[in-house]
N, C-alpha and C positions, 0 to 999 in steps of 0.2 A: 501528396500524402496528407492525411487527415490527422493533424496532432491536437485533437480536442481532448479534454478530459471529461469524466462524468462522475457524478456522486450519487450513491443510494444511500439514504438515511434509514438506519434501524435504530429504533427507540424501544427499551424493554418496557413491560406491561407497567413497572412502577415509575418509569421516568426517572430512574437514577443513573441509567448509562444510555449513552447514544454512541452508535458507531457509524462512521462516515466511511463507507466502502468505495474507494477511488478507483475508476478505472480509466482506460485511454492512456495518453500521453501526459506526463507530469513535468514541464519544463521551467526553466527560470522565466520564461514570458508568459507562462499561463497559470503558474502556482498561485499568484495572486487572487485569483478566481476561488480559491478554497477559503481565504480568509474570512468573507462574510459569512460563508456556510459554517465555518468553525465558531465564528462569534454567536452567529443564531442558536447553533446548538447549545453553547454555553448559557444561553439565557433561557433556555426552556425550563428549568428547574434550579433552585438554589443548590449550589455544590454538585451539579451533574457531573459525572465522569464521562470525558469524551475521549474516543479512540478514532484517529485518523488512520485507517488501514490502507497503506499502499501496496500490500503483498500481491493483489491481483493485477495491478496496473500493468499495461503492456510495456511501457517504457518510463522509467524515472531518472531523471538526472539528479546526481548527487547535490549540486549546488541548488537545485530546487527544494530538496529537503531540508537543507541548511537555512535557506531563506524563509520556509515554512515554519521551521522551528523558532528562528529567530522572532518571527512575527508573532507566534504564539506566545512565546516568553514575555515579548512586549506587552501583550494583551493581559496576561496573568498579573503583571506588576501594576497595571493600571486598574484592575479590578478586583473584587473578591468573588472569584468564581471557582469552579471545581478544577481538577487536574485534566490535562489533555495529553494524551499518549500517542506519539507517532510510530506506527509500525513500519518500518522500512522495508522495501522488496526484498524477497529472497533471492540471493544471489544463484543464478542458474549456472551449472558447470558448463565450460567451454564446450561448444559442439566441435566434434571432431568426425570426420568423414570415416564411414565404414569401409574398411579395405578389405575385409575379410572376416568371416565369422569362425569362430573357434568352435570346435565340435561339429558332430555331424549329426544329421537327423536320424532318430532311433525310432522304428515303427511309426507311429504318427504324431509323434511329439518332438519338438525341437529342444536341443540342449540349451541351457542359459548362456548368454553371453555376458561376459564381465568387462566393464569399462574402467580403465584406469586413468587417472589424471596425470 
């Protein structure tokens, strides 16, 4: 299995905001690859606001997020740069097997299925 991460960098037209869209797998072993990307984004313009967006990553380890935040905080203390925000992944609901659909098809449309957690 390929546990790589990717980063797409979005810079606004005024150069005041940078969004790092992280894809793939973010693990304890590879999160350090984001450190130089965050550092480079912070150096683009004085006081640029950087967002590290993990919401679309395929897999994110909680420990990796903690290590990344720690590294960002250490970098903020060492320099006069703009803020960095880390957007954690959105928790997906637990997948449950579908055993039976509630409701029956009426004419050509299906009744909605309601999921409960």
